[in-house]
N, C-alpha and C positions, 0 to 999 in steps of 0.2 A: 503493498499501502507506500505508494507517495508522499509526499507533505498537505499537496492539498487535499487529499481527500479524507484525511486525517478526521474524527472530532476532537474537538479538547474538551477536557475534563474539570469544571472546579468541586472539588466536597467541599461543602456548606455541613459545620457539627456541634453543634450548642450544651450543653451541660440541662439546656430548657425545651425548645422546639423547633427553633434555629429557626423563626418568623423574620426575625432584624438580621441578621448572616445572609439567610436568603436574597430581600427586599433590597442590600447593599448589594451585591452582588448581581443581581437583575437589573438593577441602576448602570453601573458600570457597564453589564452583558450593553449594555439598550446606546452606549456614545460609541460603538465598534458596529460596525455589517460586518457581522458575519455571524452568523445559523449555524455552527458545526460547535458551538460550545454547550458542551451540558452541562446538567448539574444534577448533581447528587446529595442526600441531604440523611442528615446524621441525626437524631434526637434523644435527648434526654441522656445522653455518656454520664457514667458514671463512675469510673474505673480506671486503669491506668491500661486494661485488657482492652476496653474499651478504644483508645487512644488508639493506642499501638493499633487495634486494625484498619481506621480511619488512615491512619497514614502506610500502613502498609497499602493500602488499596489503591490509595495516593498516589503512593509509590510505582504501584501498579498498572494504573491510569495515562504513568506520567502525566497527571495533574497536582493541580496545588491546593492548598486549605483553609478556607477564609472558616474564624471562627468564633463562639464568644461566647465566652468561657467563664462565664463570673466566680467560682471558686480558682485560689490561686492555687490547688495543688494539680488542678488541673489541667493549667495555660500553664504551671510551669511541666506536668510532661510531655505536654504538645508539644514548647520548645526544645529538650531535649529531644523527645522520640524525632522529632521532622531532622533538627540537625545530625540524630544516630541518621537518617534513612535519607539523609540527601531531598528532603521536601521543600518548597519553599513552601512558607506560614501567612496566613494577615490575620494578626490579631484584631479585630472589627474594631468593640469595646475595650483592650485592658488599655490601650490610651486615654479614656475620657475616662475610666472608672478610678486612675492611678490623679488627673488630677483633681475626682468632686478630694479621694482620700486627701491629697498636698491639701489640699486647699480648704478641705473642712475638716482636717483628724479622725477620720474616717467615719462619715458620714451614717452608716451601716449601723456603726454599732449602737445610733441613737434609735429611742423609743420610736418606734410607728414613721419612720424614715421606710421603710418597704410597703409601707400604706403607702405614703404620701403620693410617692416616686408613680405607685399604682392607679391612686385617682386621678394625677396631674397629665395622667400620660393617655387618661379618657376625658381630660379634659384640652382644648382647643382651641386656640386662637383660630375661629373662620376667614379675617380677613388675610391671618399672614403665613395661618399655616402653622402658628407655631406648637410648641406645649410648651408649658416655665411650669415647674415643682418648686414650691414655698416650704422651706426650712425652720420649721416655727420651734423658739429656742426652746418654747415650754415643750415642746417634743423630747429636746432631749436631756437624758440624766450627767450629760457631758459637760461642764461649762465651759469647751472648747467648741463646741457644734456651733 
């Protein structure tokens, strides 16, 4: 099979359902005029064996992996395994989560943080198509939040 006839694969994975990663990948694909790009999604990754399986499949398909892994140990395993197997990865949410952690000293440890983000994702400003998340100080046990 020559290069022009080959499908290109992007493996999408998450420790949740993977909708965010897939949406980012699809938005990126639309920037190029190539209908040979295929997506395969793996949801609810929970352990090292899941990560190894995804990276192995990506290697077999000559794909790269786009991921949204919130659990730090899974993100770290993805980094290590992809380096070991020579597979390119794209951490879609990691940099944004790190910015939140750096700015608000680990807001995920604040009471109600998950509920606030969840509620905020349901509210959107119809004019600008943006979503806002408010972090009320009263909902946090830590003074640094």
